[in-house]
C-alpha positions in Angstrom: -29.5 -7.0 -3.4 -29.9 -10.4 -4.9 -31.3 -13.5 -2.7 -27.7 -14.9 -2.6 -26.1 -12.1 -1.2 -29.2 -11.3 1.4 -28.7 -15.1 2.4 -25.5 -14.4 4.2 -26.6 -11.8 6.3 -29.0 -14.4 8.1 -26.1 -15.9 9.4 -23.3 -13.4 10.3 -25.7 -10.4 11.3 -27.6 -12.6 13.9 -24.1 -14.1 15.2 -22.5 -11.0 15.5 -25.5 -9.4 17.2 -25.9 -12.5 19.7 -21.9 -12.2 20.5 -22.6 -8.8 21.5 -25.9 -9.8 23.6 -23.8 -12.2 25.5 -21.5 -9.4 27.1 -25.0 -8.0 28.7 -24.2 -4.5 27.7 -26.3 -1.9 29.3 -24.3 1.4 28.5 -20.9 2.6 29.0 -19.0 -1.0 29.1 -15.7 -1.9 27.6 -15.8 -4.9 25.5 -13.3 -6.7 23.1 -14.1 -8.5 20.1 -11.4 -11.1 18.7 -11.3 -11.0 15.0 -12.8 -8.4 12.5 -13.8 -10.6 10.0 -17.7 -10.4 8.9 -19.2 -11.7 12.0 -16.7 -9.6 14.4 -17.5 -6.6 12.5 -21.4 -7.0 13.3 -20.4 -7.8 16.8 -18.6 -4.4 16.9 -21.5 -2.5 15.1 -23.9 -4.4 17.5 -21.9 -3.7 20.8 -22.0 0.1 19.5 -25.9 0.1 18.9 -26.2 -1.4 22.7 -24.2 1.4 24.2 -20.8 -0.2 24.9 -18.4 2.8 25.7 -15.1 1.2 24.4 -14.9 -1.3 21.7 -11.6 -3.2 21.4 -11.0 -5.2 18.1 -8.2 -7.5 18.4 -7.1 -8.4 14.9 -3.7 -8.5 12.5 -4.9 -8.2 9.1 -4.6 -4.7 8.1 -7.9 -4.6 5.7 -9.7 -5.8 8.6 -8.1 -3.1 11.2 -9.3 -0.6 8.9 -12.7 -2.0 8.5 -12.9 -2.3 12.5 -12.1 1.3 12.6 -14.7 2.2 10.2 -17.5 0.2 11.9 -17.1 1.5 15.5 -14.3 0.3 17.1 -12.6 2.6 19.5 -9.3 0.6 20.1 -7.4 -1.8 17.8 -5.1 -4.4 19.1 -2.8 -5.8 16.4 -1.7 -9.2 18.3 1.3 -9.6 15.9 2.8 -6.2 17.2 1.5 -5.9 20.9 
């Protein structure tokens, strides 16, 4: 990867990880992530690594919903439909 591509990882990955850390995940928790943009997707992946049992993504953009499923969400709430 070129430097410009990697540069963005120094912001969004730690931010997503920190969001999951604030949930104090010990294993087995249910957590929710509002928004499945880049930071939200990293929060979903981080929560999965930390042992969350259920990861609920709250999103309305179909492409982001598909990515949330792909990267570890166990449930998705489309706030425009529910």
